[in-house]
N, C-alpha and C positions, 0 to 999 in steps of 0.2 A: 563587490568582493570586500570583506571587512579589512580595515587597516590593521597591520601587525601590531600586537601589543608591545609598547615600549616599557619594558620592566624597569630599566634604570631610571627613567623619568618618573615613573609611578612611585618607586621607592624614595627618590629624592623629595618629591612633593609630600609624601606621607611623613618622612623624617622631619621635614621642616615644620609640619603641624604637630609633631610628637604623637602621631597615631599611625602605627604601622598596619593596623587592621584595615586602614583605608586602601593601602596598596593591594591587599588581598581582595577587597571588594571591587576595586577598579579592574582587577584581572579577570573577574567573572564576566562572561559574555551576557549581553542583554538579550537573551533568547527566551521566548515563551517556555515556561515550565522548567527552566534550568535549576532554579532554587528548589522547586518541589522535588526534582529528581535527586538533588543532594540530600534532602531530608529522607527520601525513600532509601537511599543508599545507607544512611546512618542507621535506619531502622533494621534493614536486612543484615547489616553487620552484627547487630545484637543477637541474631538468630543462628550465628555460626555454629554454636555447639548446643543447640536446642535439642532436648531429648526426643522431641517428636520425629526427628530424622535418624535416631539411633537404630531403628528397626525399619525394614521395608514394609510397604503396604502389600496386600496379597497380589501376586503377579497374575493370578487367574483372571482378574478383572480385565486384563489386556488381551486375553485370548478370545478370538472370534467366537461368538455364540455363548460366551460366559460372562459378558458384561453385567455389572450390578445395576439392577433397575430399581426405581423407587418402589417401596413397599416390600421388597425382598429382604429376607434375613441374610446375613453374611458375616464372615470373620473379619477382624481388623477394624470394626467400626469405631471402637474407642480410640484407636490410634489415628484414624481418619479425623475424628472430632478434635483430637489434640492438635493435629497439624493445621486444621482449618482455623482453630482459635489463634494459633501462633501467627498465621498469615493474615488474620483480621477478617476473614470471611464468615466465621461463626462468632457471633457476638459474645458468647459466654461459655465457659466450660460446663456450666449447668445444663446446656442444651445437648445432653448426651443422648445417644440412640435409645429408644424405648423398646425394651424387651428384645433387643438384638436385631431390630428391624431398621432398614435404611429408609427413613421417612422424615416428615416434618421439617424442623429447622436444619437438620443435616442435609437434606436434599436442597433446601434453599441456599445453604452455604456453598454447596458444590456448584449450583447454578451461578452464583456470584463469581466463583473462581473461574468457571467456564467463560463468562463474559469478559473477565479480566485477561483471558488468554486467547481471545479471538476464536473461541469454540462455540458450537451450537449449544445454547443453554437449555438442554433437555433434561438435565439432572442425571443422565445415564453415565455411569463410570465405565467407560470402555478404554480402548487403547490410547487415544489421544488425551483423554482426561487423566488417565492414570499416569501417562508420561509427564504431564504438567505437574501433577501432585508429587511425583518422585524427584523432581529437580531439587537438589540441595540448595540451601540458602547461599552457600559460597558461589555457586554457579550464577545465581541471580545477582549477587554482588558484582561479579565480573560483567554481567550483562548491563547493569546500571553504570558501571565505570566506562564501558565502551560507548554507551549512549551519551554520557557527559562529554567524553572525548570528541565525539562527532559534533555535538552542539558547539563545541569551542571553535571548530574551524569550518562549520557549515556556512555557506554564503547566503545568509538570511536576506530575503528581498527587502530593499529599502524603498518602499513605494506605498501610496495610500491604499492600494488594493493589490493582492497577490494570491496565487494559487499554490498550494502545497500538496503533493502526493507522497504519502508514506508507503513505500512498496510492501514491507512485511505486514503492515496493518491492512492492506488492500482498501485504503481510504483516501479520499480527496477532500481537502478543506479549502473553501474560497473565503478569504479573510479580508477585513478592512482594518486599517490602523488609525487609532484615535489617541492622540497625546502619548505616542510611544507604546501604546498597548494594542495588541492584536486581538480582534474579535472575529469569531467564526460566523459568517453570514449564511453559508450553505455547506452541508456535509453530505457526502454520498459514497456508496461502495464503488470500487473499481475492480476491473480485471486487468492483470498485468502479465508480463512475459513469463513463459514457462521457465521453471527453475533449471530444467535439464539442459536446454540448448538455445533458448531465445529470450534471455534475460533482458528486462527493461534497464537501460543504462541510467546512471545518475546524471541529471542535467540541471542547468540554471539558465533559462532562455526567456525571451519575451513573447507572449502570445500576441500576434499581430493581425490575424485574419481568421474569419469564420467562413467556412464553405457549407452551403446547403445543397442537398441532393448531390453529393460528390461522386465522381468516378473513383473507383479503386484501381490504381495502377499497381498491378501485381509486382512486387519486388522480384528481380531476376533470380535471387536465391530460392524464393518460394516457388517460382515457376519451374525451376530446374528440379528441385528436390521433391516437390509435392504435386503441383498442378499438372505438368506434362505427363508424369507417370499415371496420375489419376485419369486423365483423358484417354490414355492408351487402354486403360481397363474399362472405362465407362464413357464413351464418346457423347452420350446423351447429357452428361454433366455440363457440357459446353453451353448448349442452348438453354437448359434448365436454369443455370445460374446467371445467364445474361452476359457472357464473355464476348470479347471481340479482339481482333488483332489491330495493332497500330504500327504502321511502317515508319521509316525515317522521315517521310514527307508529312507525317501527321494524319494521314488518311486512315479511317477506321474500316475494318473488313470483318463482317460477322461470320464468314464461311470457314468452317474448320476443315483443314487438310493436313496430312502428314508433313508435306513440304513446309508448311508454315510453322508447324511445331518444331521442326528441325531448325528453322530460322530463329525461333525463340531460343533454342539451346545454343545456337551460334552467336546470339546476341545482336542480331540484325533486325529483329522484330520483337515487340513487347506485347503483353496481354493486359487488358484492363477490363474491369467489370462495370457495366452500365449502371446508372442509378436505378433504384427500384427496391422492392420489399426484400430481396435476397442479397442486396449489396452488403458486403462485409463491413463497410463503414457506417451502415445505417443511413440516417437522413442528415447527419451533420458532422462536421470535422473541424477541429480546433487546431490551427496551424501556428507553431512557434518554430521558425526555421532552425535546424540543427543538422550536424553532419551525419547523424545516425538515422535521419528520416523518421523520427518518432513524433507522434501526435496523439491527441485525445480525440475520441470519436464515440458516436452512438453505436449500438449493435442490435441486430435482430434477435440475437440469442440471449434474451433477457432472463431465461430460466437459470442461467449460470450464476446470477447474483444471489441466488438462494444458498449457494455453497459457502461453507466457512472458509475454505482455502480456495483462492481464485487466481491461480496462475495458469491461464489457458491461452494467452495470446502469443503472437509472433514477436512481441516487443512493444507494440503500441498499447495505449491504455484505453480500455472501453469504459464508458460512463453509465452509471445507473440512472442519473437524472440530467441528461444533456440540456434540456430546456432551462433548468435552473441555472446551470453554468453559463449558458448563453445570455440569460437575463443579467447575470452578475457581470459578465465581461462587457456587455453593451450598455451598462448604466451610463446615463448622461448623454446618450446619443439619441437625438429626437426621433420619434416614430418607432423606435425599436422596443415595443412592449411585447408581452408574452404572446399576444394574438398574432402579431406580425412574425414572430419567430416561428410559431407553429405553422403559419401559412407558408413560410419559405421552406420549411421542412416537408410540407405536403405538396409543394408545387411539382409540376411535371419536368421543369427544366432546372439545371444547376444554376446557382448564383453564389455570390460571395460578397462579404462586407469587410472592409478594413477597419480596425478599431481606431477611434480617434486618439486614444491613449493606450499604448501597449501595456499589457498586464504581465508582470513577471510570473514565471512558472518555475517552481523548484520541485524536482523529483528527488526525494530524499530516502534515506534508509536508516530508520531508528527502530530498534526492537524493544525499547522500554520507554513508556510514557506515563505521566500522571494525568488522569482525566477525572474530573469531578471528585477529587480527593482520593482516588484509588489508583494504585500503580498497576499498569497493564503491561503484559509481556507478550511478545510475538515471536514466532519461530524465526530462526536465522535462515530465511528463505533461500538466499543465494550464497550463503557461506561467507558473507562480508564480515560478520562479527569474528568468525574464526580467523580470517585473514588479518584483520586489524589486530586481534590479540597476539597473533604470531609476530606481526611487525613491531608491536610495542615491546614484546619480550626481547626481540633482537636489539632494539634501540636502547633498552635499559641495561643490557649486558655488554 
């Protein structure tokens, strides 16, 4: 946890040197990207009264079946070009639509905007892309301010290696630190908790153990709300998915009966899923002990990584590239190369390895980042930005 900033000491030291700007610099957190976000904030503030937002874009583009596709003619293209130039996605105002058709440089500019907003970069202007285009600069200023606020009090890991998951971005980064600078060694897509009722919590814990071919111990809440009702409708689901009961004595029982389901509902028996191709955790699980029982894991449902929005889990985080993350976590441990990792994942029996050096895991929530010189915005997936803005307004009044 970062030490509190001592404003009085910083001002005294800066006054002694006759340079008050030093106090301002010392107050800024040493967080990756903080200064770049400040620069982006200054630029978006200049767009506050830009004429490109004085009129709305055609709302028909957001109507199902009426999206604007590359090559089509359409109204509002000149305004679209003006807005994209202001945002920096269209290089020049000279790249105007030719003969009223949506094509060429204009499509490329929309694709650039889509990538900056975590959308599929297909160039099609439908509901989600239109919504991103319609956000006024003042709202983006607010988003950048909130991102800077979070970076100021975020408990950034102080370790040679660390893992950061940014929930609204649906992205994990495995980072190494050299000379105070953080470098991304592996980046991958993730699937996070559903926004409606199973949100992934924000955490800062240490990854300590990796389990191969893990059992999935079904949480009691999931068993009560989902699995037991499903088994009443479809008893064949039990054997098909490889479930078994586990009693208080630890003994496993694969036979499904109504009495045992009632015992699950009463809390005297639990359900777990055996290792195998249908196991919800896949072939590997990354354990960082926490009160919410959240962990990182593989998944057999790899097709979900093709989605732009990926909040499908019950709270735990599913990994696109679990082997790469295991190799990162096991660096420096003799014998743990990629071949051994894959062999452990393919084995018939469960196994586990404790890390020689724990790796900090930070599960964060930032909806604005600067990457490769471009500012990226992400949807307020869980409403945390809305809540933080409300709290700051109360504090200021």
